[in-house]
C-alpha positions in Angstrom: 0.0 0.2 -0.1 3.2 2.3 -0.8 3.1 4.6 -3.8 7.5 5.4 -4.6 8.5 8.4 -6.8 10.8 9.2 -9.4 12.1 10.0 -6.1 13.0 7.1 -4.1 9.4 9.3 -1.6 7.3 6.3 -0.6 4.3 7.6 0.1 1.5 5.3 2.4 -1.7 5.0 -0.5 -4.9 5.6 0.5 -6.9 3.2 -1.9 -6.1 0.8 -4.7 -8.0 -0.3 -6.9 -7.4 -2.7 -10.1 -9.9 -3.3 -13.1 -8.6 -5.5 -16.3 -7.9 -2.0 -18.0 -5.6 -0.4 -15.4 -4.7 0.5 -11.4 -6.2 3.4 -9.7 -4.7 5.7 -6.7 -5.1 7.7 -4.3 -2.5 9.1 -1.7 -2.2 12.5 0.8 0.7 14.5 -0.8 3.2 16.6 1.0 3.0 19.6 -2.1 3.0 23.0 -1.6 0.0 22.9 -4.2 -2.0 19.8 -4.3 -2.3 18.1 -0.9 -4.1 14.9 -2.4 -3.4 13.0 -6.1 -5.6 10.5 -7.7 -4.3 8.1 -10.8 -4.8 5.6 -12.9 -1.9 3.7 -15.0 -3.7 2.6 -17.9 -1.1 0.3 -20.3 -2.8 -0.5 -23.3 -2.4 3.2 -24.2 0.5 4.1 -22.4 -0.4 7.1 -20.7 -0.7 7.2 -16.9 -3.7 9.8 -15.9 -4.4 12.1 -12.5 -6.4 14.5 -11.2 -4.4 17.0 -7.9 -7.2 18.4 -5.3 -5.0 21.5 -5.1 -5.1 23.7 -1.8 -7.6 26.7 -1.9 -5.5 30.0 -3.8 -3.5 26.7 -5.8 -6.4 26.0 -7.7 -5.4 25.5 -11.8 -7.9 26.2 -15.1 -7.4 21.7 -15.7 -8.9 18.8 -15.0 -7.1 15.3 -15.3 -3.5 15.1 -16.1 -2.0 13.2 -18.8 1.4 11.1 -18.4 2.8 10.1 -21.9 3.9 7.1 -19.8 4.4 2.9 -20.4 3.3 1.9 -17.1 3.5 -2.6 -16.5 2.3 -5.3 -13.6 4.8 -6.7 -12.8 4.0 -9.2 -10.4 2.7 -7.4 -7.6 4.4 -4.2 -8.9 4.1 -1.5 -10.8 5.4 0.7 -12.7 5.2 3.7 -15.0 8.5 4.9 -16.7 7.7 8.3 -17.6 8.1 9.4 -21.4 8.5 13.2 -20.5 5.0 14.6 -22.9 2.1 15.7 -21.1 -1.7 16.3 -22.2 -3.8 18.7 -19.5 -7.8 18.3 -20.1 -8.8 22.4 -19.8 -12.8 22.0 -19.3 -14.9 22.5 -22.5 -11.8 23.7 -24.3 -8.7 22.0 -25.9 -6.7 19.3 -24.8 -3.1 20.9 -24.8 -0.4 19.2 -25.4 2.9 20.6 -23.5 6.2 19.3 -22.6 7.3 18.2 -26.6 10.6 20.5 -25.7 11.4 17.8 -23.3 10.5 14.5 -25.2 13.6 16.3 -28.1 16.2 17.2 -25.8 15.3 13.2 -23.6 15.6 11.5 -26.8 18.9 13.5 -28.1 20.9 12.9 -24.5 20.0 8.9 -25.4 17.6 9.6 -22.0 14.7 8.0 -24.6 15.6 5.7 -27.4 13.9 6.7 -30.8 11.8 3.5 -30.1 10.2 4.9 -27.5 10.2 8.3 -28.2 8.5 7.2 -31.5 5.6 5.5 -29.1 5.1 8.6 -26.9 4.5 10.7 -30.1 1.7 8.1 -31.7 0.1 7.6 -27.5 0.2 11.6 -27.8 -1.7 12.2 -31.1 -4.0 9.2 -30.1 -5.3 10.9 -26.7 -5.4 14.5 -29.1 -7.5 12.2 -31.4 -9.6 11.0 -28.7 -10.0 13.8 -26.3 -10.6 16.1 -29.5 -13.4 13.8 -30.7 -15.3 13.5 -27.2 -16.1 16.8 -27.0 -12.6 17.4 -24.8 -13.4 15.1 -22.5 -10.9 12.4 -21.2 -12.9 10.4 -19.2 -16.1 9.6 -22.1 -12.6 8.9 -24.5 -11.6 6.2 -21.8 -14.8 4.7 -21.8 -14.9 4.7 -25.3 -11.8 3.2 -25.2 -12.9 0.6 -23.4 -11.2 2.7 -20.2 -13.5 3.4 -17.9 -12.5 5.3 -16.0 -13.8 6.6 -12.5 -12.7 9.3 -9.2 -13.9 9.8 -6.3 
């Protein structure tokens, strides 16, 4: 019942829920701008979908944050390898693709293979097209893809 972030910090998880299409988790966050996160690891889509619960005064005009990432289960452990690209769902507006510069820099520095960079671009493109086709809703697109996620 723990989550280890990329910096090695281990945090207790309040809830894990495994489904045929992924893993859901909720945990508290010791962060200055948000106090909890909900995340879905979605292996078939190369995505991690997250809702940040921002603290008063730190709210943002975003709903779901998508990290393009390889996610997989290995025994009882789930893993996520971030591929630098991110997408942000803004309610009622087109989804925003960000951090393209990070993907290019990581690929140029051989931190990410050309194959993984291509796969990341495919996942991001698929997400942009899908979310756009479903009224700018990440949840609606994921449900159409066979991953009907739910949030608290």
